[in-house]
N, C-alpha and C positions, 0 to 999 in steps of 0.2 A: 881519118875520123876516130879509129881506134886508138891510134898512138895520142892524138890530142885529148881524148877521153881520159885515158891512163894517166897521163901527165897531170891533167887537171884534178883528177881524184886523188892521186899522190900529194898533189899541192894542198889540197883543202884537208886531207886527213891529218896532216902535220900542221894545220893552222889553228891555232887554240880558239880564234875567233869564230871559226865555222862550227855550227851546231848540228846541221844536218844537210843533207844534199837532195835537191829535187832534180829527179830524171824524167825528161818527157821528150816527146817527138818533136821536131821542127817541120810539122806538117800533120798528115792525117794517119802516119803509120809509125812505128818503131822499125819495122824491117818486114818487107814481103819479097825476097829474094833477088833483089838488085846485087847483091854481093856475088851471088852464084854467076851472075853473068861475066863478071870480071875474073872470077877464079877460073871458069872453063876456058874462056877466051885465052887467058895467060898459059894455062896449062897445055893447052892444044898447040900453042906457040913454042912451047918448051921453056917457058919462063918459071922455073922452079922457084927462083929466086924470090917470087912474089907469093906464090900459092901456100907453100908449106909455111913460110913465116908469118904470112897473113892468118893463117888457122891458129897457128901457136899464139900469136898476140891476142886474137879474139878469145880463146879459151883462157888466157892468163888474165884477162879483162874481167872475163866472168866471174873468175876465182876472187879477184880484188873486190868485186861488188858484194859476192857472196859473203866475204869475210870483213867488210869494211867497218872500221871502229865506230863512225858515227852512223845514225840512221840514215837510210836512204829511201826517199819517198817517190815511186813511180806513179806518174799520172797517165792513165792509158785511155785515151780518147778517140780510138780508131783501131787499126788492125795491129796485131802485134803476133807475129810468127817467125819461126826459125831463129836467126841470130838475135831479132829483137826480144824473143821470149828469154834468151839466155841472159839478156841484160837486165830485164824487168823482173822476171820471176823469182830472181835470186835476192830482191830487195827487201828490206824491213817491212815497208807499207807499199801495198800493191792496191792503188785506187782505180776504179773502173767507172766507165759512164755507160749511158745506154747505146752508145756508139763503139763500144769495145767489141773487138772481134778476136779470139785466140783460136789458132790452130798449129798443129805440127804435121805438116803434109809431106814431110820429106820422102817417105816411102814411095810416094807416087813419082817421083823423079829419080829413083834409083840411089838415094842416099838413105839416112836414117835420122831419127830425132837425136840430136846431139846438144851441144851447148849445155850440158848438164841437165837435160831432161830426164834421164834416167835417175837423177836425185830428185828434182822436184815433181816429177809427175809420178814416181814410185810411191810417194807420200801422200797421194790422195786417197780418199776413202776406197777401200775394197780394192778392186782390180780396175777402177776407172784410168787409171794411168795406162794400163795396157790398152785398154779400149781406144783412148785418144790417139796413141801411137800407131795403132794397128788400123785405124780407119780413116785418120786425118780429120775427124769431126770438128766443126767449127762450133765453138762456144760464144755466147753473148755474155754482156756484163753480169747478168744476174746468175747465170749458170757458172760463172768464174768465181762469184762469191760463194755459191752454195757448195762448190766443191772443194774450196780452199785455195784455188789458184789466186784469187784477189782477197784483199781484207777488208775492203770498203766499197761501197757503191754511192757515188756522188753524182747527180746530175750534171750534164756538160754546162748547163747555164750557171752552175755555182763554181766552176772550177777556177776561174780568175778569183773570185772572193776567197776560196780555199787557199790558192797560191800566196795571195797577200797575207792571209793569217798565218801561213807557214813560216814565210819570210820575216815576220815579226818575233818568232820564236827565239827566245834566249837560252835555251837548255837544250841538252841531248837526251834528256829524260823520255825514255819511249811512252810512259804512261802519260806524259804531259801532251806529248805530240799526238798520242790516240785521242786524248780528250779534245784537241782542237779539231781534228779530222772528224769526229763523231757529231760535232755541232753541224756539219754539212751533210751528213750521212743521210741516206733514206732507204727504205726497205725495197728490194727489187724482189719481183714475183716471177716464179717460173712459169713458163707456158707449159700447158697440159701435156704437150708432145715432146717436151725434153727428155732427153735419155736419162736424165738424173732422177727422173720420176719413175724410173725402171732399173734402178740400181741393183735390185735383188737378182734380176734376169741377167744384167751385164756381169755381175760377180760370178754367177753360174756359168756362164758361158766363156768369160775371160780368164777364169781360174785354171782352166784346162792347161795340160802340159805342153802342148804343142800348138802351133799355128794351125795345122790340119784339123786338130781336134776341137779347136775353138770354131773353126768353119762348120764342121759337122755339127756342133752344138747349136750354132745359130740356124742352121738349115732345119733341125729339128724343131726348133721354137717355131718356124714358119709352118711346119707341117701340123703342129698342133694348134697354134693361135692364128694362122693365116700371115698374109703378107703385111707385115708391120713396117712403117716406112723407115725407122731408124735401123731395123735389122737389114732391109733389102739394101740401104744405102751403105751399110757397113760391108755387105759381101761384095757389094759391086766395086768397093773401094779395094779391097783385099784381092779380088780376082784381077783387077788391072794393075796394081801396084807390083813393085819389085820383090819377088819371093826371097831373095837373099836378104833384102833390107826388113822385111817384115820378121824374118826368123833371127836376124841381129837384134832387131829391137825387143823381141821377146826375151832374149837372153840378157839384153843389157838392162831392161827394166827390173828384171828379177834379180839380178845381182845388185844392182843400184840400191834396192830397197833396204840392203843392210850395209850399205857402204858410205863413205863420206864424200862430201863434194868433190875433194881433191882426187880420191880413186875414181869417181865418175867421169870427171873431166879428163884424166889420164887415159881411161879407156877410150872416151869419145876421140882423143887425139890418134891413138893407135888406130882405131876402125876407120877414122876419117882419112888419115894418111893413106891407107890402103886404097880407099876409094878413089882418092885424088891421083894416086901413082899408078893406079891400073894393075896393081901386083896379083889380085886374084881374079877380078872381072871388069869389064867395060861398062858396066851397068850405070855408073854415075853419068857418063858421057852420053850413054845412048839415051838415058831418060831426060836428061836437059836438053838433049837434040829434039827428041819428040815433043817435049812438053814446052820448052822456052824459045828454041830457035826454028827449027823447021815447022813446029806446032801441027804435025800430022796427028799426034796423039796414039801413034802406033809404034811404042818402044819394044824392041826385039831383046827381051831380058835372058841373062845367060848366067845360071840355068834358068829355064823357061818357067818350070813348075815348081810349087813348093816340095813336092816328094822328091824332087831332083836335088833340093839344097840338103847337103848332108851336114852331119854335126861337124865333120873335119873343115869342111867349107867355112862353116861360122866360126870355129875356132882360129882358121888362118887370118881372119879379119881381126881378131881379138889380140893376136900376137903382135910384138914389136916389130916394125919394119926393118928387114935386113938389107941396107942401103948405106954405103959409106959416106953419102951426102946427107943422110936422114939423121935428125937429132931428136932425142926423146923429149918429151915434155918434162921439163923440171920446175915446178910451181914454188915460188918463194915461201918461206917460212912466214906463217900469219898466227897470231895469237888469238884472234877473235873467230874461232871456227864454229859454225853452226851446228846445232845437234840434231836441228830438223826444219822443215819448211816454215 
């Protein structure tokens, strides 16, 4: 699928008759982890000829979409997580419906939010990107628009009409495309319990320097204000997720805030390769075993606690892999480099 998408996008980009590209799922979801099953099964069997090239091709596709010459319109009418977020969140227009659900829950399976997440999540208001990656919080369509992950909210019943209108456009002018989308756009209202209505508290807690300090800050909020659901949910996720993954994400999103999409994807490749090759820890395999295969939901993380994950362990994940069969990610030169999300 990745190879086919890449081939088509390269073909369309060099076709003067193509004015925009519509990206949508063939079903209810862009991606919800199906690729992980193949990666883990192949890796356990020793088929590195599949896993590492797969990851490299995926990140290269993310880069192609993020730097695409023509506008790309994502139609999100269901779940968009993991690899699907990398495909859709780097597009020009990101249209969601009332059925949209976004999340980056990789830390719960011993991985980390990758596919450019340190680029597009770090550019959300305040420290909301840290919050999403450290808590795996699910957002609905209204929340995605409010925080900037999505550009427009269109009811699902209008999607076919919108798609037909987009297909009739004869220009790549972004303002013209936006004007067409705006005709179908409606206002989406946040629910009172949405974490986005507590952004001041999120910024206060998730701006701390370490994951341990973030946890302490959240615990103090509970002491002062009582057990608020979004905080108890956040703490529950952090306490059961992979400690190394959480610390890697905090470092990654902080660095990504001042880096290009290319730099973020190259870092993702280094970190992801360490997880796949098990050069530092077996956490990725243990997490997927506990959550996706055996489903006992009792992963044995190594290290097992946040305080045991040293700065040096995090640094090991960020370094290039030392393996004669490993190739570094070399993204092609692209002229259309995005300045921000």
